[in-house]
PQR file with spaces between the fields and no chain letter, atoms N, CA, C, O and H, PARSE charges and radii, in Angstrom:
ATOM       1  N    MET     1      99.969  113.898  121.422 -0.4000 1.5000
ATOM       2  CA   MET     1      99.767  113.475  120.048 -0.0000 2.0000
ATOM       3  C    MET     1      99.630  114.713  119.169  0.5500 1.7000
ATOM       4  O    MET     1      98.902  115.645  119.509 -0.5500 1.4000
ATOM       5  N    ASN     2     100.318  114.719  118.060 -0.4000 1.5000
ATOM       6  CA   ASN     2     100.243  115.799  117.090 -0.0000 2.0000
ATOM       7  C    ASN     2      99.019  115.572  116.205  0.5500 1.7000
ATOM       8  O    ASN     2      98.959  114.590  115.465 -0.5500 1.4000
ATOM       9  H    ASN     2     100.909  113.962  117.783  0.4000 1.0000
ATOM      10  N    ILE     3      98.052  116.474  116.279 -0.4000 1.5000
ATOM      11  CA   ILE     3      96.817  116.342  115.496 -0.0000 2.0000
ATOM      12  C    ILE     3      96.835  117.347  114.363  0.5500 1.7000
ATOM      13  O    ILE     3      97.172  118.513  114.569 -0.5500 1.4000
ATOM      14  H    ILE     3      98.101  117.272  116.880  0.4000 1.0000
ATOM      15  N    ARG     4      96.482  116.912  113.182 -0.4000 1.5000
ATOM      16  CA   ARG     4      96.362  117.792  112.015 -0.0000 2.0000
ATOM      17  C    ARG     4      94.934  117.760  111.524  0.5500 1.7000
ATOM      18  O    ARG     4      94.230  116.759  111.659 -0.5500 1.4000
ATOM      19  H    ARG     4      96.209  115.965  113.014  0.4000 1.0000
ATOM      20  N    THR     5      94.527  118.852  110.962 -0.4000 1.5000
ATOM      21  CA   THR     5      93.194  118.933  110.379 -0.0000 2.0000
ATOM      22  C    THR     5      93.310  118.746  108.876  0.5500 1.7000
ATOM      23  O    THR     5      94.137  119.382  108.224 -0.5500 1.4000
ATOM      24  H    THR     5      95.098  119.665  110.852  0.4000 1.0000
ATOM      25  N    THR     6      92.483  117.877  108.334 -0.4000 1.5000
ATOM      26  CA   THR     6      92.451  117.619  106.905 -0.0000 2.0000
ATOM      27  C    THR     6      91.012  117.751  106.431  0.5500 1.7000
ATOM      28  O    THR     6      90.087  117.251  107.071 -0.5500 1.4000
ATOM      29  H    THR     6      91.810  117.359  108.864  0.4000 1.0000
ATOM      30  N    THR     7      90.838  118.416  105.326 -0.4000 1.5000
ATOM      31  CA   THR     7      89.502  118.573  104.755 -0.0000 2.0000
ATOM      32  C    THR     7      89.372  117.645  103.559  0.5500 1.7000
ATOM      33  O    THR     7      90.263  117.588  102.712 -0.5500 1.4000
ATOM      34  H    THR     7      91.589  118.822  104.806  0.4000 1.0000
ATOM      35  N    ILE     8      88.280  116.929  103.491 -0.4000 1.5000
ATOM      36  CA   ILE     8      88.014  116.095  102.314 -0.0000 2.0000
ATOM      37  C    ILE     8      86.684  116.536  101.712  0.5500 1.7000
ATOM      38  O    ILE     8      85.787  116.990  102.423 -0.5500 1.4000
ATOM      39  H    ILE     8      87.556  116.975  104.179  0.4000 1.0000
ATOM      40  N    ARG     9      86.574  116.401  100.435 -0.4000 1.5000
ATOM      41  CA   ARG     9      85.336  116.720   99.737 -0.0000 2.0000
ATOM      42  C    ARG     9      84.734  115.404   99.251  0.5500 1.7000
ATOM      43  O    ARG     9      85.379  114.638   98.535 -0.5500 1.4000
ATOM      44  H    ARG     9      87.302  116.033   99.857  0.4000 1.0000
ATOM      45  N    LEU    10      83.517  115.162   99.641 -0.4000 1.5000
ATOM      46  CA   LEU    10      82.825  113.933   99.257 -0.0000 2.0000
ATOM      47  C    LEU    10      81.564  114.282   98.488  0.5500 1.7000
ATOM      48  O    LEU    10      80.925  115.298   98.764 -0.5500 1.4000
ATOM      49  H    LEU    10      82.993  115.784  100.222  0.4000 1.0000
ATOM      50  N    PRO    11      81.208  113.453   97.535 -0.5600 1.5000
ATOM      51  CA   PRO    11      79.911  113.644   96.890  0.2800 2.0000
ATOM      52  C    PRO    11      78.809  113.520   97.949  0.5500 1.7000
ATOM      53  O    PRO    11      78.951  112.778   98.922 -0.5500 1.4000
ATOM      54  N    GLY    12      77.726  114.244   97.751 -0.4000 1.5000
ATOM      55  CA   GLY    12      76.635  114.245   98.719 -0.0000 2.0000
ATOM      56  C    GLY    12      76.198  112.867   99.176  0.5500 1.7000
ATOM      57  O    GLY    12      76.125  112.619  100.380 -0.5500 1.4000
ATOM      58  H    GLY    12      77.610  114.847   96.961  0.4000 1.0000
ATOM      59  N    PRO    13      75.904  111.961   98.250 -0.5600 1.5000
ATOM      60  CA   PRO    13      75.454  110.628   98.683  0.2800 2.0000
ATOM      61  C    PRO    13      76.487  109.880   99.519  0.5500 1.7000
ATOM      62  O    PRO    13      76.127  109.144  100.438 -0.5500 1.4000
ATOM      63  N    THR    14      77.769  110.065   99.203 -0.4000 1.5000
ATOM      64  CA   THR    14      78.816  109.413   99.979 -0.0000 2.0000
ATOM      65  C    THR    14      78.886  109.998  101.378  0.5500 1.7000
ATOM      66  O    THR    14      79.008  109.263  102.358 -0.5500 1.4000
ATOM      67  H    THR    14      78.060  110.663   98.456  0.4000 1.0000
ATOM      68  N    ALA    15      78.810  111.320  101.475 -0.4000 1.5000
ATOM      69  CA   ALA    15      78.832  111.976  102.785 -0.0000 2.0000
ATOM      70  C    ALA    15      77.639  111.541  103.628  0.5500 1.7000
ATOM      71  O    ALA    15      77.776  111.291  104.826 -0.5500 1.4000
ATOM      72  H    ALA    15      78.711  111.918  100.680  0.4000 1.0000
ATOM      73  N    GLU    16      76.484  111.454  103.006 -0.4000 1.5000
ATOM      74  CA   GLU    16      75.287  111.016  103.736 -0.0000 2.0000
ATOM      75  C    GLU    16      75.436  109.579  104.214  0.5500 1.7000
ATOM      76  O    GLU    16      75.074  109.256  105.346 -0.5500 1.4000
ATOM      77  H    GLU    16      76.373  111.657  102.033  0.4000 1.0000
ATOM      78  N    ALA    17      75.969  108.717  103.356 -0.4000 1.5000
ATOM      79  CA   ALA    17      76.175  107.316  103.743 -0.0000 2.0000
ATOM      80  C    ALA    17      77.172  107.226  104.886  0.5500 1.7000
ATOM      81  O    ALA    17      76.980  106.443  105.816 -0.5500 1.4000
ATOM      82  H    ALA    17      76.263  108.979  102.437  0.4000 1.0000
ATOM      83  N    LEU    18      78.239  108.026  104.827 -0.4000 1.5000
ATOM      84  CA   LEU    18      79.227  108.033  105.895 -0.0000 2.0000
ATOM      85  C    LEU    18      78.600  108.464  107.216  0.5500 1.7000
ATOM      86  O    LEU    18      78.882  107.873  108.259 -0.5500 1.4000
ATOM      87  H    LEU    18      78.395  108.663  104.072  0.4000 1.0000
ATOM      88  N    GLU    19      77.762  109.473  107.179 -0.4000 1.5000
ATOM      89  CA   GLU    19      77.074  109.931  108.390 -0.0000 2.0000
ATOM      90  C    GLU    19      76.207  108.831  108.981  0.5500 1.7000
ATOM      91  O    GLU    19      76.187  108.644  110.198 -0.5500 1.4000
ATOM      92  H    GLU    19      77.533  109.953  106.332  0.4000 1.0000
ATOM      93  N    VAL    20      75.491  108.101  108.133 -0.4000 1.5000
ATOM      94  CA   VAL    20      74.632  107.017  108.604 -0.0000 2.0000
ATOM      95  C    VAL    20      75.479  105.896  109.212  0.5500 1.7000
ATOM      96  O    VAL    20      75.164  105.376  110.282 -0.5500 1.4000
ATOM      97  H    VAL    20      75.507  108.253  107.145  0.4000 1.0000
ATOM      98  N    VAL    21      76.547  105.536  108.519 -0.4000 1.5000
ATOM      99  CA   VAL    21      77.426  104.472  109.026 -0.0000 2.0000
ATOM     100  C    VAL    21      78.012  104.871  110.374  0.5500 1.7000
ATOM     101  O    VAL    21      78.031  104.070  111.308 -0.5500 1.4000
ATOM     102  H    VAL    21      76.803  105.958  107.650  0.4000 1.0000
ATOM     103  N    ALA    22      78.486  106.098  110.475 -0.4000 1.5000
ATOM     104  CA   ALA    22      79.071  106.567  111.733 -0.0000 2.0000
ATOM     105  C    ALA    22      78.030  106.533  112.845  0.5500 1.7000
ATOM     106  O    ALA    22      78.312  106.073  113.952 -0.5500 1.4000
ATOM     107  H    ALA    22      78.470  106.749  109.717  0.4000 1.0000
ATOM     108  N    ARG    23      76.829  107.017  112.551 -0.4000 1.5000
ATOM     109  CA   ARG    23      75.775  107.013  113.560 -0.0000 2.0000
ATOM     110  C    ARG    23      75.441  105.592  113.992  0.5500 1.7000
ATOM     111  O    ARG    23      75.268  105.327  115.182 -0.5500 1.4000
ATOM     112  H    ARG    23      76.600  107.391  111.652  0.4000 1.0000
ATOM     113  N    ALA    24      75.349  104.677  113.031 -0.4000 1.5000
ATOM     114  CA   ALA    24      75.021  103.278  113.344 -0.0000 2.0000
ATOM     115  C    ALA    24      76.122  102.635  114.187  0.5500 1.7000
ATOM     116  O    ALA    24      75.850  101.765  115.015 -0.5500 1.4000
ATOM     117  H    ALA    24      75.490  104.892  112.064  0.4000 1.0000
ATOM     118  N    ASP    25      77.363  103.068  113.973 -0.4000 1.5000
ATOM     119  CA   ASP    25      78.493  102.548  114.758 -0.0000 2.0000
ATOM     120  C    ASP    25      78.704  103.342  116.041  0.5500 1.7000
ATOM     121  O    ASP    25      79.657  103.105  116.783 -0.5500 1.4000
ATOM     122  H    ASP    25      77.584  103.774  113.301  0.4000 1.0000
ATOM     123  N    ASN    26      77.800  104.289  116.290 -0.4000 1.5000
ATOM     124  CA   ASN    26      77.866  105.123  117.494 -0.0000 2.0000
ATOM     125  C    ASN    26      79.210  105.844  117.607  0.5500 1.7000
ATOM     126  O    ASN    26      79.850  105.839  118.658 -0.5500 1.4000
ATOM     127  H    ASN    26      77.026  104.481  115.687  0.4000 1.0000
ATOM     128  N    GLN    27      79.620  106.462  116.499 -0.4000 1.5000
ATOM     129  CA   GLN    27      80.857  107.224  116.487 -0.0000 2.0000
ATOM     130  C    GLN    27      80.669  108.470  115.627  0.5500 1.7000
ATOM     131  O    GLN    27      79.717  108.573  114.855 -0.5500 1.4000
ATOM     132  H    GLN    27      79.100  106.466  115.644  0.4000 1.0000
ATOM     133  N    SER    28      81.585  109.399  115.777 -0.4000 1.5000
ATOM     134  CA   SER    28      81.537  110.606  114.964 -0.0000 2.0000
ATOM     135  C    SER    28      82.011  110.292  113.547  0.5500 1.7000
ATOM     136  O    SER    28      82.680  109.287  113.305 -0.5500 1.4000
ATOM     137  H    SER    28      82.359  109.315  116.405  0.4000 1.0000
ATOM     138  N    VAL    29      81.651  111.165  112.630 -0.4000 1.5000
ATOM     139  CA   VAL    29      82.144  111.024  111.262 -0.0000 2.0000
ATOM     140  C    VAL    29      83.671  111.106  111.265  0.5500 1.7000
ATOM     141  O    VAL    29      84.338  110.358  110.551 -0.5500 1.4000
ATOM     142  H    VAL    29      81.108  111.981  112.826  0.4000 1.0000
ATOM     143  N    SER    30      84.217  112.012  112.066 -0.4000 1.5000
ATOM     144  CA   SER    30      85.679  112.134  112.146 -0.0000 2.0000
ATOM     145  C    SER    30      86.324  110.824  112.579  0.5500 1.7000
ATOM     146  O    SER    30      87.329  110.402  112.007 -0.5500 1.4000
ATOM     147  H    SER    30      83.675  112.620  112.646  0.4000 1.0000
ATOM     148  N    GLU    31      85.749  110.183  113.586 -0.4000 1.5000
ATOM     149  CA   GLU    31      86.309  108.919  114.065 -0.0000 2.0000
ATOM     150  C    GLU    31      86.170  107.833  112.997  0.5500 1.7000
ATOM     151  O    GLU    31      87.080  107.023  112.820 -0.5500 1.4000
ATOM     152  H    GLU    31      84.933  110.526  114.051  0.4000 1.0000
ATOM     153  N    ALA    32      85.056  107.808  112.294 -0.4000 1.5000
ATOM     154  CA   ALA    32      84.867  106.819  111.225 -0.0000 2.0000
ATOM     155  C    ALA    32      85.913  107.013  110.129  0.5500 1.7000
ATOM     156  O    ALA    32      86.457  106.039  109.610 -0.5500 1.4000
ATOM     157  H    ALA    32      84.316  108.466  112.438  0.4000 1.0000
ATOM     158  N    VAL    33      86.193  108.264  109.777 -0.4000 1.5000
ATOM     159  CA   VAL    33      87.200  108.550  108.755 -0.0000 2.0000
ATOM     160  C    VAL    33      88.585  108.172  109.256  0.5500 1.7000
ATOM     161  O    VAL    33      89.362  107.556  108.525 -0.5500 1.4000
ATOM     162  H    VAL    33      85.751  109.056  110.198  0.4000 1.0000
ATOM     163  N    ARG    34      88.907  108.537  110.510 -0.4000 1.5000
ATOM     164  CA   ARG    34      90.222  108.155  111.073 -0.0000 2.0000
ATOM     165  C    ARG    34      90.404  106.647  111.028  0.5500 1.7000
ATOM     166  O    ARG    34      91.466  106.158  110.644 -0.5500 1.4000
ATOM     167  H    ARG    34      88.276  109.037  111.104  0.4000 1.0000
ATOM     168  N    GLN    35      89.374  105.913  111.418 -0.4000 1.5000
ATOM     169  CA   GLN    35      89.453  104.451  111.428 -0.0000 2.0000
ATOM     170  C    GLN    35      89.667  103.920  110.007  0.5500 1.7000
ATOM     171  O    GLN    35      90.475  103.017  109.791 -0.5500 1.4000
ATOM     172  H    GLN    35      88.512  106.311  111.730  0.4000 1.0000
ATOM     173  N    ALA    36      88.947  104.480  109.055 -0.4000 1.5000
ATOM     174  CA   ALA    36      89.092  104.032  107.664 -0.0000 2.0000
ATOM     175  C    ALA    36      90.493  104.322  107.130  0.5500 1.7000
ATOM     176  O    ALA    36      91.061  103.511  106.398 -0.5500 1.4000
ATOM     177  H    ALA    36      88.291  105.213  109.230  0.4000 1.0000
ATOM     178  N    VAL    37      91.043  105.464  107.491 -0.4000 1.5000
ATOM     179  CA   VAL    37      92.386  105.814  107.035 -0.0000 2.0000
ATOM     180  C    VAL    37      93.418  104.864  107.628  0.5500 1.7000
ATOM     181  O    VAL    37      94.313  104.400  106.920 -0.5500 1.4000
ATOM     182  H    VAL    37      90.581  106.122  108.085  0.4000 1.0000
ATOM     183  N    VAL    38      93.302  104.574  108.908 -0.4000 1.5000
ATOM     184  CA   VAL    38      94.234  103.638  109.551 -0.0000 2.0000
ATOM     185  C    VAL    38      94.133  102.266  108.885  0.5500 1.7000
ATOM     186  O    VAL    38      95.158  101.639  108.618 -0.5500 1.4000
ATOM     187  H    VAL    38      92.576  104.951  109.483  0.4000 1.0000
ATOM     188  N    GLU    39      92.936  101.797  108.618 -0.4000 1.5000
ATOM     189  CA   GLU    39      92.757  100.499  107.960 -0.0000 2.0000
ATOM     190  C    GLU    39      93.349  100.515  106.556  0.5500 1.7000
ATOM     191  O    GLU    39      93.940   99.527  106.118 -0.5500 1.4000
ATOM     192  H    GLU    39      92.103  102.306  108.835  0.4000 1.0000
ATOM     193  N    HIS    40      93.194  101.632  105.849 -0.4000 1.5000
ATOM     194  CA   HIS    40      93.754  101.747  104.500 -0.0000 2.0000
ATOM     195  C    HIS    40      95.281  101.679  104.550  0.5500 1.7000
ATOM     196  O    HIS    40      95.903  100.983  103.749 -0.5500 1.4000
ATOM     197  H    HIS    40      92.714  102.434  106.204  0.4000 1.0000
ATOM     198  N    ILE    41      95.876  102.403  105.491 -0.4000 1.5000
ATOM     199  CA   ILE    41      97.335  102.384  105.633 -0.0000 2.0000
ATOM     200  C    ILE    41      97.823  100.978  105.952  0.5500 1.7000
ATOM     201  O    ILE    41      98.807  100.519  105.371 -0.5500 1.4000
ATOM     202  H    ILE    41      95.371  102.970  106.142  0.4000 1.0000
ATOM     203  N    ARG    42      97.153  100.295  106.863 -0.4000 1.5000
ATOM     204  CA   ARG    42      97.547   98.913  107.204 -0.0000 2.0000
ATOM     205  C    ARG    42      97.468   98.002  105.986  0.5500 1.7000
ATOM     206  O    ARG    42      98.360   97.185  105.758 -0.5500 1.4000
ATOM     207  H    ARG    42      96.354  100.668  107.335  0.4000 1.0000
ATOM     208  N    ALA    43      96.400   98.143  105.203 -0.4000 1.5000
ATOM     209  CA   ALA    43      96.247   97.310  104.009 -0.0000 2.0000
ATOM     210  C    ALA    43      97.352   97.594  103.005  0.5500 1.7000
ATOM     211  O    ALA    43      97.893   96.669  102.400 -0.5500 1.4000
ATOM     212  H    ALA    43      95.675   98.808  105.388  0.4000 1.0000
ATOM     213  N    ARG    44      97.693   98.862  102.822 -0.4000 1.5000
ATOM     214  CA   ARG    44      98.741   99.214  101.867 -0.0000 2.0000
ATOM     215  C    ARG    44     100.095   98.684  102.318  0.5500 1.7000
ATOM     216  O    ARG    44     100.891   98.229  101.496 -0.5500 1.4000
ATOM     217  H    ARG    44      97.254   99.614  103.314  0.4000 1.0000
ATOM     218  N    ARG    45     100.358   98.741  103.612 -0.4000 1.5000
ATOM     219  CA   ARG    45     101.645   98.255  104.122 -0.0000 2.0000
ATOM     220  C    ARG    45     101.859   96.778  103.825  0.5500 1.7000
ATOM     221  O    ARG    45     102.996   96.340  103.651 -0.5500 1.4000
ATOM     222  H    ARG    45      99.712   99.111  104.280  0.4000 1.0000
ATOM     223  N    SER    46     100.795   96.019  103.765 -0.4000 1.5000
ATOM     224  CA   SER    46     100.935   94.581  103.536 -0.0000 2.0000
ATOM     225  C    SER    46     100.942   94.219  102.048  0.5500 1.7000
ATOM     226  O    SER    46     101.043   93.040  101.708 -0.5500 1.4000
ATOM     227  H    SER    46      99.871   96.375  103.906  0.4000 1.0000
ATOM     228  N    ASP    47     100.839   95.193  101.170 -0.4000 1.5000
ATOM     229  CA   ASP    47     100.817   94.963   99.728 -0.0000 2.0000
ATOM     230  C    ASP    47     102.251   95.027   99.185  0.5500 1.7000
ATOM     231  O    ASP    47     102.889   96.077   99.258 -0.5500 1.4000
ATOM     232  H    ASP    47     100.757   96.150  101.447  0.4000 1.0000
ATOM     233  N    PRO    48     102.763   93.912   98.640 -0.5600 1.5000
ATOM     234  CA   PRO    48     104.154   93.901   98.138  0.2800 2.0000
ATOM     235  C    PRO    48     104.401   94.941   97.046  0.5500 1.7000
ATOM     236  O    PRO    48     105.474   95.542   97.003 -0.5500 1.4000
ATOM     237  N    GLU    49     103.437   95.160   96.174 -0.4000 1.5000
ATOM     238  CA   GLU    49     103.610   96.162   95.110 -0.0000 2.0000
ATOM     239  C    GLU    49     103.744   97.560   95.720  0.5500 1.7000
ATOM     240  O    GLU    49     104.554   98.366   95.262 -0.5500 1.4000
ATOM     241  H    GLU    49     102.565   94.672   96.209  0.4000 1.0000
ATOM     242  N    PHE    50     102.959   97.836   96.737 -0.4000 1.5000
ATOM     243  CA   PHE    50     103.073   99.118   97.424 -0.0000 2.0000
ATOM     244  C    PHE    50     104.436   99.243   98.088  0.5500 1.7000
ATOM     245  O    PHE    50     105.037  100.316   98.057 -0.5500 1.4000
ATOM     246  H    PHE    50     102.301   97.181   97.109  0.4000 1.0000
ATOM     247  N    GLN    51     104.928   98.181   98.680 -0.4000 1.5000
ATOM     248  CA   GLN    51     106.240   98.203   99.326 -0.0000 2.0000
ATOM     249  C    GLN    51     107.333   98.538   98.313  0.5500 1.7000
ATOM     250  O    GLN    51     108.247   99.308   98.609 -0.5500 1.4000
ATOM     251  H    GLN    51     104.439   97.309   98.705  0.4000 1.0000
ATOM     252  N    ARG    52     107.235   97.956   97.114 -0.4000 1.5000
ATOM     253  CA   ARG    52     108.216   98.267   96.071 -0.0000 2.0000
ATOM     254  C    ARG    52     108.115   99.738   95.680  0.5500 1.7000
ATOM     255  O    ARG    52     109.132  100.411   95.509 -0.5500 1.4000
ATOM     256  H    ARG    52     106.493   97.331   96.873  0.4000 1.0000
ATOM     257  N    SER    53     106.906  100.226   95.542 -0.4000 1.5000
ATOM     258  CA   SER    53     106.698  101.634   95.197 -0.0000 2.0000
ATOM     259  C    SER    53     107.249  102.546   96.290  0.5500 1.7000
ATOM     260  O    SER    53     107.879  103.563   95.998 -0.5500 1.4000
ATOM     261  H    SER    53     106.080   99.679   95.681  0.4000 1.0000
ATOM     262  N    LEU    54     107.013  102.184   97.531 -0.4000 1.5000
ATOM     263  CA   LEU    54     107.507  102.965   98.660 -0.0000 2.0000
ATOM     264  C    LEU    54     109.032  102.971   98.689  0.5500 1.7000
ATOM     265  O    LEU    54     109.643  104.012   98.928 -0.5500 1.4000
ATOM     266  H    LEU    54     106.502  101.358   97.769  0.4000 1.0000
ATOM     267  N    ASP    55     109.648  101.817   98.448 -0.4000 1.5000
ATOM     268  CA   ASP    55     111.109  101.744   98.400 -0.0000 2.0000
ATOM     269  C    ASP    55     111.661  102.666   97.311  0.5500 1.7000
ATOM     270  O    ASP    55     112.650  103.368   97.520 -0.5500 1.4000
ATOM     271  H    ASP    55     109.151  100.972   98.254  0.4000 1.0000
ATOM     272  N    HIS    56     111.006  102.653   96.149 -0.4000 1.5000
ATOM     273  CA   HIS    56     111.428  103.518   95.042 -0.0000 2.0000
ATOM     274  C    HIS    56     111.293  104.987   95.439  0.5500 1.7000
ATOM     275  O    HIS    56     112.193  105.783   95.173 -0.5500 1.4000
ATOM     276  H    HIS    56     110.202  102.082   95.980  0.4000 1.0000
ATOM     277  N    LEU    57     110.190  105.348   96.067 -0.4000 1.5000
ATOM     278  CA   LEU    57     109.974  106.724   96.507 -0.0000 2.0000
ATOM     279  C    LEU    57     111.033  107.149   97.510  0.5500 1.7000
ATOM     280  O    LEU    57     111.600  108.236   97.398 -0.5500 1.4000
ATOM     281  H    LEU    57     109.459  104.701   96.283  0.4000 1.0000
ATOM     282  N    LEU    58     111.298  106.306   98.478 -0.4000 1.5000
ATOM     283  CA   LEU    58     112.309  106.630   99.482 -0.0000 2.0000
ATOM     284  C    LEU    58     113.682  106.820   98.841  0.5500 1.7000
ATOM     285  O    LEU    58     114.415  107.743   99.195 -0.5500 1.4000
ATOM     286  H    LEU    58     110.838  105.423   98.569  0.4000 1.0000
ATOM     287  N    GLU    59     114.023  105.958   97.912 -0.4000 1.5000
ATOM     288  CA   GLU    59     115.315  106.063   97.245 -0.0000 2.0000
ATOM     289  C    GLU    59     115.403  107.354   96.437  0.5500 1.7000
ATOM     290  O    GLU    59     116.434  108.026   96.464 -0.5500 1.4000
ATOM     291  H    GLU    59     113.427  105.207   97.624  0.4000 1.0000
ATOM     292  N    SER    60     114.351  107.707   95.728 -0.4000 1.5000
ATOM     293  CA   SER    60     114.384  108.938   94.941 -0.0000 2.0000
ATOM     294  C    SER    60     114.475  110.160   95.854  0.5500 1.7000
ATOM     295  O    SER    60     115.151  111.129   95.510 -0.5500 1.4000
ATOM     296  H    SER    60     113.513  107.162   95.706  0.4000 1.0000
ATOM     297  N    GLN    61     113.818  110.134   96.994 -0.4000 1.5000
ATOM     298  CA   GLN    61     113.894  111.256   97.926 -0.0000 2.0000
ATOM     299  C    GLN    61     115.265  111.334   98.573  0.5500 1.7000
ATOM     300  O    GLN    61     115.752  112.429   98.854 -0.5500 1.4000
ATOM     301  H    GLN    61     113.269  109.347   97.274  0.4000 1.0000
ATOM     302  N    ARG    62     115.885  110.211   98.809 -0.4000 1.5000
ATOM     303  CA   ARG    62     117.232  110.188   99.380 -0.0000 2.0000
ATOM     304  C    ARG    62     118.186  110.932   98.452  0.5500 1.7000
ATOM     305  O    ARG    62     119.034  111.703   98.900 -0.5500 1.4000
ATOM     306  H    ARG    62     115.489  109.322   98.581  0.4000 1.0000
ATOM     307  N    GLU    63     118.034  110.690   97.160 -0.4000 1.5000
ATOM     308  CA   GLU    63     118.886  111.363   96.186 -0.0000 2.0000
ATOM     309  C    GLU    63     118.675  112.875   96.235  0.5500 1.7000
ATOM     310  O    GLU    63     119.638  113.633   96.119 -0.5500 1.4000
ATOM     311  H    GLU    63     117.345  110.064   96.796  0.4000 1.0000
ATOM     312  N    VAL    64     117.451  113.316   96.402 -0.4000 1.5000
ATOM     313  CA   VAL    64     117.158  114.750   96.491 -0.0000 2.0000
ATOM     314  C    VAL    64     117.827  115.339   97.720  0.5500 1.7000
ATOM     315  O    VAL    64     118.452  116.397   97.637 -0.5500 1.4000
ATOM     316  H    VAL    64     116.669  112.700   96.496  0.4000 1.0000
ATOM     317  N    PHE    65     117.706  114.671   98.859 -0.4000 1.5000
ATOM     318  CA   PHE    65     118.326  115.172  100.088 -0.0000 2.0000
ATOM     319  C    PHE    65     119.854  115.200   99.973  0.5500 1.7000
ATOM     320  O    PHE    65     120.503  116.118  100.475 -0.5500 1.4000
ATOM     321  H    PHE    65     117.198  113.812   98.927  0.4000 1.0000
ATOM     322  N    GLU    66     120.410  114.209   99.323 -0.4000 1.5000
ATOM     323  CA   GLU    66     121.868  114.213   99.146 -0.0000 2.0000
ATOM     324  C    GLU    66     122.311  115.380   98.274  0.5500 1.7000
ATOM     325  O    GLU    66     123.335  116.005   98.549 -0.5500 1.4000
ATOM     326  H    GLU    66     119.883  113.463   98.915  0.4000 1.0000
ATOM     327  N    ARG    67     121.548  115.681   97.223 -0.4000 1.5000
ATOM     328  CA   ARG    67     121.880  116.834   96.374 -0.0000 2.0000
ATOM     329  C    ARG    67     121.753  118.131   97.154  0.5500 1.7000
ATOM     330  O    ARG    67     122.580  119.031   97.006 -0.5500 1.4000
ATOM     331  H    ARG    67     120.715  115.174   97.000  0.4000 1.0000
ATOM     332  N    LEU    68     120.721  118.232   97.986 -0.4000 1.5000
ATOM     333  CA   LEU    68     120.553  119.443   98.806 -0.0000 2.0000
ATOM     334  C    LEU    68     121.703  119.615   99.783  0.5500 1.7000
ATOM     335  O    LEU    68     122.149  120.734  100.033 -0.5500 1.4000
ATOM     336  H    LEU    68     120.049  117.501   98.106  0.4000 1.0000
ATOM     337  N    ALA    69     122.182  118.512  100.332 -0.4000 1.5000
ATOM     338  CA   ALA    69     123.296  118.594  101.282 -0.0000 2.0000
ATOM     339  C    ALA    69     124.560  119.095  100.609  0.5500 1.7000
ATOM     340  O    ALA    69     125.413  119.694  101.264 -0.5500 1.4000
ATOM     341  H    ALA    69     121.819  117.602  100.128  0.4000 1.0000
ATOM     342  N    ASP    70     124.695  118.856   99.291 -0.4000 1.5000
ATOM     343  CA   ASP    70     125.879  119.280   98.569 -0.0000 2.0000
ATOM     344  C    ASP    70     125.829  120.738   98.127  0.5500 1.7000
ATOM     345  O    ASP    70     126.838  121.268   97.661 -0.5500 1.4000
ATOM     346  H    ASP    70     124.002  118.369   98.759  0.4000 1.0000
ATOM     347  N    LEU    71     124.697  121.390   98.259 -0.4000 1.5000
ATOM     348  CA   LEU    71     124.580  122.792   97.813 -0.0000 2.0000
ATOM     349  C    LEU    71     125.298  123.736   98.735  0.5500 1.7000
ATOM     350  O    LEU    71     125.296  124.945   98.504 -0.5500 1.4000
ATOM     351  H    LEU    71     123.878  120.959   98.637  0.4000 1.0000
């Protein structure tokens, strides 16, 4: 598995709450964040408006790659 490191900055109270939640769930803060990110991605995938936005993004990027191929 390809692992990347990402740094996030949280307000103090949010970071403290995250630490408490992770401890209560008997998991690391990193695991709690990974789980939240996966859940967020799943939720976005099921949102039709997000799907339209994603389709638009993919189409615009396709045009960029096609222009690069012509250089």
